[in-house]
C-alpha positions as CSV (number, residue, x, y, z in Angstrom):
1,M,15.0,-45.7,42.5
2,P,13.6,-43.3,45.2
3,D,9.8,-43.1,45.6
4,L,9.5,-39.8,43.8
5,P,5.7,-39.5,43.6
6,T,5.4,-39.0,47.4
7,Q,7.2,-35.7,47.0
8,F,4.5,-34.4,44.7
9,S,1.5,-36.2,46.1
10,G,0.6,-33.2,48.3
11,R,0.5,-30.9,45.3
12,L,-1.5,-33.4,43.3
13,E,-4.0,-33.9,46.1
14,A,-4.4,-30.2,46.5
15,L,-5.6,-30.2,42.9
16,G,-8.0,-33.1,43.6
17,W,-6.0,-35.8,41.8
18,R,-4.1,-38.9,43.0
19,V,-0.7,-40.2,42.1
20,A,-2.2,-43.6,41.1
21,E,-4.0,-41.8,38.2
22,V,-0.6,-41.1,36.6
23,E,0.8,-43.7,34.2
24,E,4.6,-43.7,34.2
25,R,6.9,-45.3,31.7
26,F,10.6,-45.3,31.0
27,V,11.4,-45.4,27.3
28,R,14.4,-45.1,25.1
29,G,15.3,-41.6,24.0
30,A,15.4,-40.2,20.5
31,G,17.6,-37.8,18.7
32,P,21.4,-37.2,18.8
33,G,23.5,-39.1,21.3
34,G,24.5,-42.3,19.5
35,Q,24.9,-45.6,21.3
36,K,24.2,-44.2,24.8
37,I,20.8,-42.8,23.9
38,N,19.9,-45.9,21.9
39,K,20.7,-48.4,24.7
40,T,19.4,-46.7,27.9
41,S,15.8,-46.0,28.8
42,S,16.4,-42.7,30.5
43,T,13.4,-40.9,28.9
44,V,10.5,-40.5,31.3
45,W,6.9,-40.5,29.9
46,L,4.0,-39.5,32.2
47,R,0.3,-39.4,31.4
48,H,-2.5,-38.3,33.6
49,R,-5.3,-40.6,32.7
50,P,-8.4,-38.5,33.7
51,T,-7.3,-35.4,31.8
52,G,-5.0,-37.0,29.1
53,V,-2.2,-34.6,29.9
54,E,1.1,-36.1,28.7
55,V,4.7,-35.2,29.6
56,R,7.9,-36.6,28.1
57,C,11.3,-35.6,29.4
58,Q,14.8,-36.6,28.2
59,R,16.7,-33.4,29.1
60,E,19.2,-35.1,31.3
61,R,21.2,-38.3,30.9
62,S,19.9,-39.5,34.3
63,Q,16.6,-41.2,34.5
64,V,16.1,-40.0,38.1
65,A,16.7,-36.4,37.1
66,N,14.4,-36.8,34.1
67,R,11.7,-38.3,36.3
68,E,11.8,-35.4,38.7
69,I,11.6,-32.9,35.9
70,A,8.7,-34.7,34.3
71,W,6.7,-34.8,37.5
72,M,7.3,-31.1,38.1
73,E,6.2,-30.3,34.6
74,L,3.1,-32.6,34.8
75,I,2.0,-31.0,38.0
76,A,2.7,-27.5,36.6
77,R,0.5,-28.3,33.6
78,L,-2.3,-29.7,35.8
79,E,-2.1,-26.6,38.0
80,A,-2.3,-24.3,35.0
81,R,-5.3,-26.3,33.7
82,A,-7.0,-25.9,37.1
83,A,-6.2,-22.2,37.2
84,A,-7.7,-21.7,33.7
85,A,-10.8,-23.6,34.7
86,A,-11.2,-21.5,37.8
87,Q,-10.7,-18.3,35.8
88,A,-13.3,-19.4,33.2
89,A,-15.8,-20.0,36.0
90,V,-15.1,-16.5,37.5
91,T,-15.5,-15.0,34.0
92,A,-18.8,-16.9,33.4
93,N,-20.2,-15.8,36.8
94,E,-19.2,-12.2,36.1
95,A,-20.8,-12.3,32.6
96,E,-24.0,-13.7,34.1
97,R,-24.1,-11.1,36.8
98,R,-23.7,-8.3,34.3
99,R,-26.3,-9.8,32.0
100,T,-29.0,-10.1,34.8
101,R,-28.4,-6.9,36.7
102,Q,-31.1,-4.3,36.9
103,K,-30.9,-1.5,34.3
104,S,-30.3,2.0,35.4
105,R,-33.0,4.7,34.9
106,R,-31.0,6.3,32.1
107,Q,-30.7,2.9,30.3
108,K,-34.4,2.3,30.6
109,A,-35.3,5.8,29.3
110,R,-33.0,5.3,26.3
111,M,-34.5,1.9,25.6
112,V,-38.1,3.2,25.8
113,E,-37.1,6.2,23.6
114,G,-35.6,3.9,21.0
115,K,-38.8,1.7,21.0
116,R,-41.0,4.8,20.5
117,H,-38.8,6.0,17.6
118,R,-38.9,2.5,16.0
119,S,-42.7,2.3,16.4
120,G,-43.1,5.7,14.8
121,L,-41.1,4.5,11.8
122,K,-43.1,1.3,11.5
123,Q,-46.4,3.2,11.5
124,L,-45.3,4.9,8.3
125,R,-45.2,1.4,6.6
126,G,-49.0,1.3,6.0
127,R,-50.6,0.1,2.8
128,V,-50.2,2.1,-0.3
129,G,-53.6,3.7,-0.9
130,A,-55.2,4.4,-4.3
131,E,-55.4,8.1,-3.8
């Protein structure tokens, strides 16, 4: 069996993960296929321990082909997860920047006008006198 993880170690290391963090098992397949699927362990199951991302592949009859497909799919999922985390960080930074930026003169004027209007309404709430 060729040492397949070395092909993908560069992509994993670019994400900040190591090949050693991936658990790899070969299991018997499920579904239609009869005796062939029940006797051979051609299904590849990969799990990235730190994130808990799991991939199971039995598309092909060959274990080697399934192994390559499973590694590609696992790395694609980890890359998508990293991209989503990066996008969430950018979104959070943008929201923080918008929240803390200085208000324009027009916004301040509208805010003060609203406060004056509200205080005028509140002044009408005085005690009911016995007049």
